[in-house]
BAFI-3210 file (N, C-alpha, C; in Angstrom, 3 decimals, decimal comma, padded with zeros to 6 digits):
// residues 316
n [1|2|3|4|5|6|7|8|9|10|11|12|13|14|15|16|17|18|19|20|21|22|23|24|25|26|27|28|29|30|31|32|33|34|35|36|37|38|39|40|41|42|43|44|45|46|47|48|49|50|51|52|53|54|55|56|57|58|59|60|61|62|63|64|65|66|67|68|69|70|71|72|73|74|75|76|77|78|79|80|81|82|83|84|85|86|87|88|89|90|91|92|93|94|95|96|97|98|99|100|101|102|103|104|105|106|107|108|109|110|111|112|113|114|115|116|117|118|119|120|121|122|123|124|125|126|127|128|129|130|131|132|133|134|135|136|137|138|139|140|141|142|143|144|145|146|147|148|149|150|151|152|153|154|155|156|157|158|159|160|161|162|163|164|165|166|167|168|169|170|171|172|173|174|175|176|177|178|179|180|181|182|183|184|185|186|187|188|189|190|191|192|193|194|195|196|197|198|199|200|201|202|203|204|205|206|207|208|209|210|211|212|213|214|215|216|217|218|219|220|221|222|223|224|225|226|227|228|229|230|231|232|233|234|235|236|237|238|239|240|241|242|243|244|245|246|247|248|249|250|251|252|253|254|255|256|257|258|259|260|261|262|263|264|265|266|267|268|269|270|271|272|273|274|275|276|277|278|279|280|281|282|283|284|285|286|287|288|289|290|291|292|293|294|295|296|297|298|299|300|301|302|303|304|305|306|307|308|309|310|311|312|313|314|315|316]
n.u [-063,828|-061,050|-060,169|-061,454|-060,162|-057,547|-057,990|-058,845|-056,504|-054,720|-055,964|-055,675|-052,866|-052,216|-053,524|-053,799|-051,078|-051,174|-052,391|-051,402|-048,753|-047,390|-044,418|-040,998|-039,312|-036,372|-035,586|-032,958|-030,890|-030,941|-031,981|-033,540|-036,792|-037,013|-035,334|-036,573|-039,054|-038,290|-037,322|-039,679|-041,237|-039,698|-040,033|-042,640|-044,599|-045,642|-047,267|-046,286|-043,326|-042,838|-045,297|-045,635|-043,640|-044,584|-047,010|-046,140|-044,864|-047,019|-048,580|-046,994|-045,130|-042,716|-040,158|-040,234|-039,970|-039,000|-036,122|-035,605|-036,791|-039,472|-042,689|-044,688|-047,873|-048,919|-051,509|-051,950|-052,540|-050,944|-051,265|-051,605|-049,171|-047,338|-048,024|-047,336|-044,595|-043,844|-044,540|-042,778|-043,378|-042,135|-040,939|-041,067|-039,060|-039,477|-037,901|-036,801|-035,441|-034,153|-034,060|-031,018|-029,043|-025,839|-024,481|-022,987|-024,098|-026,701|-026,165|-025,238|-027,534|-029,314|-027,981|-028,117|-030,784|-030,783|-031,149|-029,320|-025,859|-023,587|-021,175|-021,426|-023,628|-022,573|-020,708|-022,361|-023,414|-021,225|-021,193|-022,347|-022,720|-024,104|-026,676|-027,606|-029,519|-031,450|-031,390|-028,915|-027,083|-023,981|-022,865|-019,886|-018,769|-019,103|-020,634|-023,675|-024,480|-026,775|-028,942|-030,241|-033,119|-034,669|-036,925|-039,568|-039,097|-039,941|-038,281|-037,153|-035,261|-031,797|-031,852|-031,050|-028,313|-028,341|-031,030|-032,060|-030,843|-031,937|-034,644|-034,585|-033,702|-035,807|-037,818|-036,781|-036,973|-039,736|-040,658|-039,420|-040,046|-042,110|-040,722|-038,810|-040,130|-040,411|-039,034|-035,466|-033,285|-030,531|-030,338|-029,548|-028,619|-030,382|-028,623|-026,900|-028,765|-029,589|-027,152|-026,719|-028,970|-028,303|-026,362|-027,878|-029,548|-027,821|-026,997|-029,241|-031,517|-034,099|-037,161|-038,230|-036,027|-034,686|-035,174|-034,021|-031,325|-030,643|-030,899|-028,720|-026,572|-026,978|-026,572|-023,863|-022,822|-023,508|-021,830|-019,380|-018,109|-016,481|-018,392|-018,133|-019,115|-019,489|-020,336|-019,492|-016,790|-016,648|-017,631|-015,572|-013,570|-014,519|-015,744|-017,910|-017,956|-018,356|-017,423|-015,936|-012,598|-009,952|-007,752|-008,966|-010,089|-008,180|-008,099|-007,374|-009,449|-011,916|-014,373|-014,125|-015,384|-014,311|-011,838|-012,248|-013,961|-017,435|-019,833|-019,487|-018,329|-020,411|-023,381|-023,390|-024,848|-028,061|-030,660|-033,946|-037,363|-038,046|-035,657|-034,880|-036,982|-036,536|-034,162|-034,999|-036,825|-035,647|-035,296|-035,570|-033,083|-030,437|-028,474|-025,270|-023,949|-024,105|-024,525|-024,607|-026,955|-027,216|-029,655|-030,031|-031,100|-030,247|-028,165|-028,397|-026,457|-025,235|-022,716|-019,149|-018,146|-020,459|-021,030|-018,790|-019,159|-021,581|-020,776|-018,830|-020,445|-022,150|-020,295|-019,538]
n.v [233,248|233,332|234,891|237,265|237,841|238,326|240,555|242,372|242,532|243,672|246,100|247,208|247,374|249,173|251,414|254,733|255,412|256,527|259,083|262,498|265,008|266,334|264,905|265,320|263,751|262,718|261,546|259,821|260,274|257,710|255,797|252,665|250,971|249,414|250,641|253,128|252,353|251,452|253,852|255,407|253,871|254,005|256,663|256,648|256,833|254,868|251,733|249,109|248,092|246,053|245,606|248,096|248,023|245,892|246,960|249,172|247,864|246,476|248,623|249,607|251,582|251,318|251,785|254,480|256,272|259,369|261,189|263,448|266,044|265,469|266,211|264,427|263,407|261,392|260,636|260,130|257,682|254,673|254,636|257,363|258,408|257,030|257,992|260,666|260,461|259,416|261,534|263,441|265,320|267,376|269,205|272,691|275,515|278,782|281,532|284,744|287,170|290,179|293,403|294,542|292,798|291,250|288,709|286,962|287,429|286,549|283,843|283,056|283,435|281,593|279,235|279,310|278,727|276,132|275,439|275,298|274,618|277,199|277,700|276,053|277,245|279,790|279,019|278,424|280,960|282,170|281,261|282,521|282,175|279,814|280,486|282,432|285,283|287,560|290,111|290,270|291,030|292,320|291,927|291,365|290,219|287,589|286,732|286,346|288,344|290,796|289,774|287,994|287,832|289,862|288,555|286,607|283,251|279,762|277,050|273,651|271,783|271,215|271,680|271,600|273,613|274,788|274,813|276,549|278,956|279,166|279,538|282,069|283,677|283,321|284,591|287,179|287,839|287,702|289,712|292,036|292,341|294,214|296,607|296,931|297,759|300,440|303,757|304,179|306,103|307,841|305,844|303,448|299,998|297,064|295,656|297,665|299,290|297,640|297,507|300,219|300,550|298,888|300,379|302,559|301,152|300,353|302,787|304,321|304,782|305,329|305,142|307,425|308,891|307,545|308,075|310,631|310,256|308,608|310,509|312,188|310,480|310,083|312,717|312,984|311,009|312,097|314,281|313,143|312,689|310,984|308,547|308,175|306,575|305,360|302,795|301,168|301,043|299,638|297,209|296,506|296,193|294,008|293,677|294,921|298,141|300,765|303,336|304,744|305,087|307,411|305,974|303,667|304,403|304,065|301,522|299,153|298,460|297,563|298,179|300,355|303,350|305,785|305,890|305,017|306,091|306,303|303,556|300,711|297,356|295,611|294,825|295,659|294,541|293,031|294,526|295,825|296,319|299,009|300,477|299,888|301,049|303,696|304,266|304,106|306,130|308,720|311,509|314,735|317,150|319,414|318,529|317,429|316,221|314,431|313,861|311,771|311,979|311,346|309,992|308,551|309,838|312,252|315,110|317,126|318,670|321,235|322,162|321,636|323,155|323,687|321,073|320,365|322,117|321,125|318,564|319,105|320,367|318,287|316,547|317,951]
n.w [132,745|133,183|131,051|131,666|134,029|133,165|131,580|133,518|135,003|133,156|132,757|135,303|135,482|133,476|134,136|135,625|137,849|140,426|142,654|142,851|142,850|139,765|138,279|137,284|134,702|133,218|130,142|128,879|125,939|123,542|125,223|125,716|125,523|127,799|129,707|129,861|130,892|133,466|134,559|134,615|136,316|138,659|139,300|140,037|138,103|136,412|137,064|136,592|135,158|133,262|132,050|130,882|128,889|127,294|126,475|125,012|122,906|121,769|120,917|118,956|119,528|120,682|119,585|119,157|121,142|122,456|123,511|126,294|128,553|130,619|132,021|133,996|135,170|137,880|137,566|134,948|132,481|131,092|128,290|127,599|128,499|126,889|124,331|124,611|124,995|122,518|120,894|121,661|123,634|125,379|128,319|128,149|128,521|129,661|128,399|128,648|126,637|126,855|125,140|123,661|124,617|124,246|122,035|123,616|126,133|125,672|125,248|127,791|129,322|128,181|128,808|131,600|131,964|131,287|128,656|126,486|125,793|126,429|125,040|122,788|121,604|120,958|119,092|116,938|116,508|115,429|112,836|110,521|107,800|107,494|108,086|106,428|105,550|103,516|104,732|105,879|104,012|103,151|105,601|106,984|109,157|109,840|111,915|113,869|115,472|116,494|115,148|116,725|117,839|120,308|122,616|124,174|124,590|124,178|125,035|124,932|127,379|126,791|124,059|120,563|119,496|116,897|116,285|118,165|117,379|114,788|115,412|116,592|114,488|112,708|114,134|114,105|111,350|110,984|112,742|111,821|109,147|108,195|108,474|106,485|104,300|104,240|103,535|103,879|105,799|104,363|102,555|103,676|103,806|105,067|106,898|107,793|109,029|111,161|112,484|113,214|114,802|116,918|118,207|119,082|120,790|122,868|123,840|124,557|127,264|127,644|125,948|124,627|123,924|121,962|119,090|118,992|119,700|117,576|115,556|116,134|115,534|112,791|111,903|112,392|110,711|108,217|108,147|108,058|110,435|113,174|114,944|117,686|119,884|123,037|123,714|121,620|122,009|124,402|123,490|121,783|123,673|125,012|127,465|130,055|131,617|134,012|133,404|130,553|129,906|128,941|128,012|127,172|124,799|122,926|121,987|119,512|117,126|114,696|115,654|117,240|117,405|117,901|116,790|114,234|111,380|110,395|110,340|112,574|111,640|112,113|114,115|117,656|119,576|120,226|118,876|119,735|118,532|119,041|118,892|116,278|114,848|115,586|114,250|111,641|111,582|112,459|114,733|113,403|113,686|114,754|116,456|117,570|119,599|122,721|126,233|129,072|131,732|135,311|135,657|133,378|131,187|128,583|127,879|125,147|122,660|120,345|119,587|120,058|122,150|123,678|124,380|125,954|128,103|129,128|129,853|131,832|133,707|134,493|135,601|137,838]
ca.u [-063,317|-059,615|-060,043|-061,884|-059,101|-056,417|-058,405|-058,819|-055,101|-054,143|-056,553|-055,046|-051,455|-052,057|-054,280|-052,953|-050,353|-051,544|-052,729|-050,300|-048,204|-046,584|-042,985|-040,159|-038,504|-035,481|-035,325|-031,678|-030,784|-030,552|-032,589|-034,524|-038,067|-036,827|-034,800|-037,619|-040,043|-037,735|-037,294|-041,044|-041,660|-038,951|-040,613|-044,032|-045,481|-046,346|-047,329|-045,517|-042,471|-042,970|-046,540|-045,387|-042,883|-045,464|-047,998|-045,438|-044,642|-048,315|-049,056|-046,049|-044,455|-041,505|-038,972|-040,506|-039,845|-038,019|-035,406|-035,911|-037,299|-040,932|-043,416|-045,806|-048,710|-049,251|-052,901|-051,996|-052,400|-049,848|-051,527|-051,335|-047,734|-046,668|-048,253|-046,561|-043,192|-043,651|-044,702|-041,745|-044,078|-041,205|-041,097|-040,470|-038,691|-039,719|-036,677|-036,988|-034,200|-034,472|-033,354|-029,697|-028,060|-024,896|-024,599|-022,437|-025,089|-027,789|-025,676|-025,204|-028,904|-029,855|-027,342|-028,670|-032,098|-030,604|-031,616|-028,242|-024,510|-023,259|-020,094|-021,969|-024,486|-021,723|-020,123|-023,347|-023,493|-020,070|-021,306|-023,439|-022,942|-025,088|-028,006|-027,704|-030,813|-031,183|-031,120|-027,505|-026,234|-022,978|-022,307|-018,582|-018,244|-019,231|-021,392|-025,098|-024,773|-027,757|-030,076|-030,820|-034,153|-035,125|-038,314|-039,735|-039,114|-040,206|-037,336|-036,918|-033,915|-030,900|-032,230|-029,900|-027,964|-028,750|-032,471|-032,268|-030,463|-032,917|-035,882|-034,383|-033,655|-037,169|-038,546|-036,256|-037,544|-041,171|-040,915|-038,865|-040,472|-042,780|-039,813|-038,009|-040,976|-040,433|-037,762|-034,391|-032,425|-029,233|-030,375|-028,802|-029,151|-030,862|-027,550|-026,445|-029,838|-029,479|-025,927|-026,963|-029,960|-027,632|-025,713|-028,947|-030,029|-026,882|-026,808|-030,486|-032,140|-035,515|-037,669|-038,484|-034,774|-034,075|-035,125|-033,118|-029,958|-030,462|-030,683|-027,337|-025,673|-027,126|-025,911|-022,417|-022,529|-023,605|-020,678|-018,136|-017,499|-016,538|-019,604|-017,689|-020,088|-018,768|-020,738|-018,698|-015,485|-016,840|-017,753|-014,219|-012,806|-015,027|-016,333|-018,621|-017,462|-019,226|-016,888|-014,926|-011,462|-009,263|-006,887|-009,830|-010,400|-007,076|-008,146|-007,295|-010,537|-012,838|-015,568|-013,837|-015,880|-013,520|-010,679|-012,697|-015,150|-018,517|-020,405|-018,671|-018,655|-021,632|-024,024|-022,679|-025,852|-029,262|-031,635|-035,367|-038,108|-038,050|-034,421|-034,924|-037,890|-035,891|-033,168|-035,725|-037,563|-034,914|-035,796|-034,787|-032,548|-029,045|-027,571|-024,118|-023,341|-024,962|-023,824|-025,613|-027,238|-027,278|-030,917|-030,077|-031,423|-029,060|-028,141|-028,031|-025,871|-024,948|-021,300|-018,220|-018,064|-021,651|-020,883|-017,801|-019,782|-022,563|-020,040|-018,233|-021,530|-022,616|-019,230|-019,591]
ca.v [233,893|233,592|236,046|238,440|238,144|238,931|241,907|243,218|242,752|244,620|247,404|247,727|247,672|250,311|252,537|255,709|254,773|257,065|260,497|263,273|266,099|265,926|264,698|265,515|262,584|262,980|260,349|260,046|259,909|256,318|254,865|251,751|250,932|248,814|251,652|254,132|251,764|251,466|255,247|255,818|253,120|254,546|257,965|256,473|257,250|253,659|250,693|247,899|248,373|245,020|245,868|249,277|247,593|245,102|247,865|249,970|246,995|246,190|249,842|249,987|252,812|250,960|252,409|255,876|257,088|260,435|261,655|264,805|266,288|265,388|266,364|263,487|263,292|259,992|260,347|259,779|256,260|254,246|255,022|258,799|258,600|256,528|258,906|261,878|260,111|259,259|262,847|264,361|266,389|267,679|270,462|273,855|276,526|280,164|282,334|286,105|287,809|291,596|294,140|295,068|291,801|290,767|287,267|286,289|287,524|285,642|282,479|282,786|283,336|280,308|278,169|279,370|278,073|274,734|275,204|274,957|274,950|278,544|277,643|275,468|278,266|280,826|278,444|278,616|282,402|282,506|280,610|283,255|281,693|278,732|281,021|283,686|285,808|288,756|291,280|290,258|291,441|293,285|291,516|290,734|289,792|286,141|286,465|286,641|289,422|291,730|289,073|287,101|288,802|289,881|288,117|285,505|281,994|278,516|276,064|272,492|271,627|270,467|271,885|271,711|275,029|275,305|275,036|277,769|280,069|279,249|280,101|283,506|284,319|283,318|285,655|288,447|288,091|287,925|290,984|293,196|292,378|295,471|297,751|297,079|298,293|301,902|304,366|304,116|307,292|307,684|304,643|302,385|298,643|296,545|295,317|298,918|299,721|296,820|297,923|301,518|300,339|298,291|301,480|303,273|300,275|300,353|304,143|304,880|304,127|305,693|305,030|308,709|309,465|306,753|308,799|311,787|309,728|308,190|311,726|312,627|309,589|310,407|314,003|312,740|310,271|313,020|315,193|312,381|312,711|309,717|308,456|308,334|305,928|304,616|301,385|300,418|300,826|298,544|295,979|296,192|295,723|292,684|293,622|296,138|298,923|301,921|304,516|304,548|305,966|307,864|304,913|302,694|304,902|303,743|300,116|298,994|297,571|298,192|298,591|301,579|304,457|306,988|305,863|304,683|306,826|305,485|302,500|299,513|296,340|294,881|295,225|295,422|293,944|292,623|295,586|295,558|297,074|300,444|301,056|299,761|302,084|304,996|304,443|304,308|307,384|309,535|312,868|315,742|318,225|319,715|318,146|316,600|315,662|314,183|313,331|311,142|312,397|310,189|309,255|307,826|310,733|312,896|316,513|317,188|319,966|321,421|322,455|321,010|323,998|323,398|319,707|320,400|322,764|320,187|317,467|319,605|320,621|316,999|315,982|318,650]
ca.w [133,957|133,021|130,156|132,427|135,001|132,442|131,184|134,707|135,368|132,212|133,033|136,528|135,240|132,562|134,675|136,342|138,946|141,731|142,652|143,404|142,060|138,604|138,507|136,107|134,357|132,086|129,339|128,193|124,529|123,315|126,187|125,126|126,222|129,118|130,619|130,047|131,793|134,821|135,025|134,911|137,509|139,801|139,643|140,432|137,020|135,950|138,097|136,290|133,997|132,234|131,325|130,057|127,714|126,439|125,892|124,006|121,750|121,166|120,280|117,918|119,940|121,430|119,013|118,816|122,353|122,259|124,693|126,724|129,900|130,610|133,280|133,984|136,354|138,190|137,189|133,526|132,231|130,236|126,903|127,476|128,691|125,691|123,216|124,867|124,751|121,079|120,264|122,142|124,351|126,470|129,050|127,499|129,506|129,233|128,474|128,142|126,212|126,655|124,101|123,962|125,042|123,242|121,796|124,785|127,210|125,290|125,476|129,237|129,834|127,721|129,585|132,957|131,928|130,906|127,285|125,568|126,245|125,943|124,050|121,557|121,004|120,367|117,877|115,871|116,249|114,604|111,528|109,865|106,436|107,545|108,365|105,682|105,132|102,716|105,569|106,275|102,891|103,588|106,894|106,779|110,454|110,005|113,135|113,864|116,416|115,975|114,536|117,739|118,163|121,702|122,757|125,124|123,848|124,895|124,530|125,799|127,915|125,929|122,659|119,665|119,297|115,594|116,294|118,942|116,499|113,704|115,956|116,811|113,179|112,171|114,843|113,581|110,023|111,145|113,431|111,107|107,736|107,807|108,527|105,261|103,230|104,314|103,126|104,871|105,732|103,699|101,730|104,348|103,669|106,350|107,843|108,395|109,932|112,371|113,157|113,833|115,865|118,080|118,913|119,781|121,865|123,989|124,348|125,092|128,421|127,627|124,574|123,981|123,456|120,890|117,806|119,082|119,619|116,178|114,782|116,359|114,794|111,369|111,660|112,355|109,478|107,072|108,170|108,033|111,768|113,912|115,752|119,072|120,765|124,071|123,716|120,644|122,642|125,360|122,706|121,326|124,841|125,350|128,798|130,440|132,740|134,221|132,742|129,512|130,175|127,731|127,484|126,493|123,454|122,025|121,581|118,053|116,712|113,740|116,389|117,993|116,584|118,169|115,896|112,873|110,938|109,866|111,170|112,769|110,626|112,434|115,363|118,919|120,456|119,508|119,142|119,655|117,533|119,330|118,359|114,816|114,346|115,792|113,194|110,387|111,694|113,431|114,979|112,673|114,525|114,400|117,541|117,212|120,810|123,888|127,397|129,929|133,095|136,221|135,548|132,112|130,083|128,027|127,480|123,732|122,315|118,927|119,350|120,990|123,330|124,482|124,895|127,037|129,257|129,692|130,493|133,083|134,650|135,021|136,440|139,120]
c.u [-061,849|-059,397|-060,401|-060,809|-057,918|-056,754|-058,366|-057,399|-054,441|-054,675|-055,921|-053,616|-051,264|-052,809|-053,327|-052,355|-050,838|-052,088|-051,567|-049,828|-047,438|-045,110|-042,246|-039,295|-037,677|-035,183|-034,023|-031,738|-030,319|-031,165|-033,616|-035,776|-037,927|-036,318|-035,827|-038,657|-039,555|-037,705|-038,693|-041,564|-040,990|-039,518|-042,096|-045,036|-046,266|-046,261|-046,336|-044,671|-042,610|-044,231|-046,362|-044,659|-043,778|-046,489|-047,374|-045,216|-045,959|-048,846|-048,114|-045,271|-043,121|-040,275|-039,135|-040,417|-038,714|-037,411|-035,854|-036,426|-038,826|-041,482|-044,666|-046,581|-048,977|-050,682|-053,050|-051,815|-051,264|-050,039|-051,185|-049,837|-046,962|-046,818|-047,455|-045,072|-042,909|-043,737|-043,603|-042,332|-043,286|-041,549|-040,407|-040,269|-038,859|-038,452|-036,953|-035,631|-034,505|-033,634|-031,964|-028,683|-027,092|-025,102|-024,082|-023,427|-026,293|-027,388|-025,689|-026,614|-029,547|-029,271|-027,879|-030,030|-031,999|-031,000|-030,495|-026,909|-024,077|-022,196|-020,590|-022,863|-023,650|-020,991|-021,067|-023,481|-022,359|-020,073|-022,450|-023,737|-023,967|-026,517|-028,292|-029,141|-030,541|-030,823|-029,651|-026,567|-025,285|-022,368|-021,007|-018,008|-018,250|-020,045|-022,854|-025,481|-025,729|-029,022|-030,717|-031,942|-034,604|-036,609|-038,373|-039,942|-039,463|-039,311|-037,268|-035,475|-033,074|-031,231|-030,976|-029,593|-028,431|-030,243|-032,827|-031,979|-031,506|-034,225|-035,757|-034,335|-035,036|-038,000|-038,080|-036,925|-039,029|-041,436|-040,480|-039,345|-041,180|-041,829|-039,118|-038,827|-041,044|-039,075|-036,744|-033,491|-031,049|-029,188|-029,642|-029,425|-029,572|-029,753|-027,025|-027,493|-029,763|-028,247|-026,139|-027,960|-029,322|-026,896|-026,743|-029,420|-029,124|-026,701|-028,057|-030,981|-033,643|-035,996|-037,810|-037,201|-034,171|-034,054|-034,166|-031,663|-029,661|-030,201|-029,272|-026,379|-025,771|-026,437|-024,404|-022,021|-022,541|-022,387|-019,342|-017,404|-017,483|-017,774|-019,307|-018,730|-019,338|-019,082|-019,938|-017,304|-015,572|-016,960|-016,382|-013,369|-013,258|-015,573|-016,965|-017,913|-018,297|-018,742|-015,847|-013,824|-010,770|-008,375|-007,699|-010,088|-009,315|-007,112|-008,215|-008,325|-011,401|-014,136|-015,349|-014,210|-015,262|-012,343|-011,066|-013,956|-016,197|-019,002|-019,385|-019,103|-019,940|-022,215|-023,173|-023,618|-027,037|-030,388|-033,073|-036,049|-038,061|-036,807|-034,376|-035,836|-037,266|-034,881|-033,842|-036,524|-036,873|-035,540|-034,949|-034,369|-031,115|-028,083|-026,456|-023,523|-024,433|-024,103|-024,881|-025,721|-027,270|-028,558|-031,066|-030,548|-030,149|-029,277|-027,626|-027,542|-025,455|-023,470|-020,444|-018,101|-019,262|-021,544|-019,911|-018,393|-020,780|-021,868|-019,434|-019,292|-022,018|-021,564|-019,213|-020,762]
c.v [234,256|234,819|237,331|238,854|238,820|240,371|242,850|243,533|243,771|246,024|248,031|248,191|248,903|251,546|253,529|255,091|255,244|258,468|261,261|264,347|265,564|265,791|264,880|264,278|262,932|261,661|260,577|259,650|258,459|255,331|253,986|251,712|250,355|249,852|252,735|253,622|251,795|252,884|255,714|255,133|253,690|255,885|257,868|256,848|256,062|252,592|249,555|248,130|247,339|245,244|247,079|248,889|246,818|245,986|248,710|249,152|246,744|247,404|250,321|251,257|252,553|251,675|253,883|256,812|258,101|260,884|263,065|264,849|266,355|265,673|265,507|263,583|261,815|259,625|260,026|258,268|255,969|254,713|256,503|259,062|258,170|257,492|260,206|261,635|260,002|260,602|263,824|265,554|266,774|268,998|271,576|274,958|277,923|280,988|283,695|286,730|289,276|292,234|294,547|294,074|291,511|289,270|286,481|286,313|286,646|284,205|282,128|282,607|282,016|279,156|278,143|278,688|276,613|274,411|274,667|275,300|276,274|278,499|277,081|276,477|279,335|280,316|278,635|280,093|282,845|281,863|281,226|282,725|280,560|279,253|282,283|284,012|287,116|289,985|291,377|290,696|292,552|292,959|290,744|290,172|288,274|285,753|286,881|287,678|290,416|291,079|288,053|287,891|288,712|289,532|287,108|284,228|280,836|277,437|274,867|272,455|270,787|270,586|272,049|273,192|275,590|275,582|276,279|278,988|280,260|279,870|281,610|284,266|284,373|284,420|287,034|288,785|288,422|289,321|292,189|293,324|293,683|296,665|297,994|297,610|299,825|302,475|304,321|305,343|306,960|306,460|303,468|301,020|298,114|296,228|296,567|299,463|298,953|297,231|299,242|301,390|299,723|299,358|302,269|302,460|300,345|301,737|304,677|304,070|304,388|305,724|306,390|309,343|308,710|307,486|309,988|311,338|309,260|309,407|312,267|311,788|309,839|311,730|313,836|311,990|311,205|313,932|314,467|312,395|311,303|309,699|308,613|307,822|305,045|303,117|300,557|300,126|299,666|297,212|295,534|295,652|294,337|292,557|294,963|296,812|300,187|303,153|304,125|305,576|306,347|306,765|303,831|303,100|304,573|302,300|300,022|297,961|298,288|298,644|299,869|302,790|305,800|307,066|305,595|305,466|305,850|304,443|301,400|298,429|295,571|295,349|294,891|294,806|293,557|293,603|295,107|296,476|298,578|301,115|300,966|300,833|303,467|305,292|304,699|305,613|308,281|310,914|313,864|316,879|318,488|319,425|317,252|315,871|315,350|313,602|312,878|311,827|311,155|309,364|308,512|308,649|311,456|314,384|316,553|318,602|319,992|321,623|321,761|321,831|323,758|322,022|319,681|321,043|321,822|319,046|317,910|319,854|319,332|316,355|316,658|318,162]
c.w [133,804|132,146|130,884|133,424|134,340|132,056|132,366|135,131|134,459|132,461|134,260|136,238|134,368|133,042|135,330|137,596|140,302|141,546|143,261|142,442|140,846|138,972|137,187|135,906|133,121|131,391|128,572|126,723|124,411|124,283|125,484|125,991|127,626|130,120|130,897|131,037|133,235|135,393|135,433|136,166|138,763|140,255|139,994|139,372|136,459|137,039|137,851|135,042|132,885|131,389|130,408|128,775|126,752|125,739|124,778|122,734|121,016|120,397|119,171|118,237|120,623|120,898|118,706|120,009|122,176|123,579|125,056|128,148|129,848|132,009|133,198|135,288|136,622|137,822|135,706|133,383|131,264|128,799|126,678|127,551|127,445|124,516|123,396|124,615|123,254|120,353|120,671|122,870|125,604|127,143|128,267|128,530|128,910|129,468|127,852|127,866|125,931|125,563|124,596|124,482|123,896|123,055|122,992|125,940|126,929|125,594|126,952|129,784|129,409|128,528|131,011|133,045|131,490|129,494|126,414|126,209|125,609|124,850|122,719|120,834|120,307|119,136|116,693|115,505|115,327|113,231|110,738|108,472|106,401|107,620|107,547|105,323|104,389|103,540|105,981|105,156|103,342|104,936|106,662|108,073|110,614|111,218|112,977|114,912|115,756|115,457|115,484|118,408|119,616|121,799|123,892|124,323|124,783|124,291|125,475|126,285|126,956|124,458|121,808|119,401|117,960|115,537|117,111|118,066|115,401|114,189|116,146|115,489|112,535|112,824|114,367|112,261|110,123|111,725|112,615|109,668|107,364|107,740|107,192|104,086|103,254|103,923|104,266|104,726|105,173|102,809|102,345|104,071|105,042|107,351|108,535|109,367|111,249|113,177|113,898|114,981|117,104|118,889|119,717|120,982|123,094|124,601|125,056|126,283|128,464|126,177|123,892|123,447|122,271|119,547|117,837|119,004|118,199|115,303|114,934|115,518|113,289|111,033|111,562|111,086|108,269|106,991|108,104|109,358|112,363|114,811|117,241|120,068|121,761|124,033|122,719|121,199|123,634|124,628|122,207|122,467|125,279|126,748|129,135|131,606|132,824|133,472|131,712|129,742|128,862|127,149|126,771|125,043|122,442|121,531|120,058|117,611|115,695|114,409|117,190|117,142|116,978|117,195|114,450|112,537|110,414|110,855|111,435|111,788|110,887|113,751|116,588|119,954|119,590|119,818|119,037|118,651|117,783|118,754|116,845|114,215|114,488|114,694|111,851|110,389|112,737|113,601|114,187|113,611|114,088|115,544|117,011|118,407|121,836|125,004|128,391|131,283|133,992|136,090|134,221|130,938|129,645|127,818|126,048|123,406|120,851|118,623|120,384|122,273|124,261|125,141|126,079|128,287|129,938|130,435|131,821|134,153|135,288|135,912|137,806|139,960]
res [m|a|v|a|g|i|a|l|g|a|a|w|a|t|a|p|a|a|r|g|e|p|v|v|v|v|i|p|a|g|a|d|a|a|r|v|a|e|l|l|h|r|h|g|v|v|r|n|p|q|v|f|r|l|w|a|r|w|r|g|l|e|g|r|i|q|a|g|e|y|r|f|s|p|t|e|g|v|e|v|i|l|r|r|l|a|a|g|d|v|v|r|h|r|v|t|l|p|e|g|l|t|a|e|e|v|a|r|r|l|e|e|h|g|v|v|d|a|e|a|f|l|d|e|v|g|r|a|d|r|y|w|i|p|e|m|e|g|n|t|t|g|r|l|e|g|y|l|f|p|d|t|y|q|f|p|r|g|y|a|p|d|r|v|v|a|a|m|l|e|r|f|r|e|a|t|a|p|l|w|r|q|p|r|p|l|g|l|p|p|h|a|v|v|t|l|a|s|l|v|e|r|e|a|r|h|d|f|e|r|p|r|i|a|g|v|l|y|n|r|l|r|r|g|m|p|l|q|v|d|a|t|v|l|y|a|l|g|h|h|k|e|r|v|l|y|r|d|l|q|v|d|s|p|y|n|t|y|r|r|a|g|l|p|p|g|p|i|a|n|p|g|l|a|s|l|r|a|v|l|q|p|e|p|h|d|y|l|y|y|v|a|r|p|d|g|t|h|v|f|t|r|t|l|q|e|h|d|r|a|r|r|s|l|q|r]
***
């Protein structure tokens, strides 16, 4: 009878605590089994903290509990909870990073979702040598701007910045691998392609115009003309504004494509596949200029005189 009573008591203590909605429990780094047991008991996840500790020791999982944010249901028993803690089965937050964000904008969005500290993430972005991949050959900026691939990710809260960066680079390599097997206009290396695609990404608002804008930029490169892309000036200034003024064009920066011929030293944003494909398959034409309409489309012209007329017409 005594043995049966003990067995019944253990079964009760390790059984699901209650019925109800799942609760979120944050297990701090360095928390021992005793503290974890108290946290789980306080949140109504386990019936008895002492039994939880004894069970963890008996199952050999006492020292394998991992820190992080967990979502537990009170209907889960101690055995299930312990195994999830030992496996690090933490909550993962869905973060969508659209095309065209800068590294700073990516950092802010990740921080808003509680994934990583923005400053710590940007520190990693500035250490490109740690994450070198062949596609970066020729990247002298020391930054990973352009390679933080736009996508929807699932990250746990408080994830290590280096692991976030590594996941984005892995996605970049996976998504872009087929692109490098096709011919590249002007024989541009991949880093230059990514750089040019970032300009297209920031200038285009509609997918159907991306190849045409890419064609304009190639035409200018072939003629040795400055690219004169407003988005590069904004990147050099370090902040966004609705209109680029003439005084803005004087900013002294290698990213200012009004004052420097050729491509900037690196990407000004993180382009998506549509812009990368547009750069690899630009529309053939003889346009050299474009100016934006209010709806985000552009008027494309061949001469400076045509461009000036289009600009004045749109200003009116």
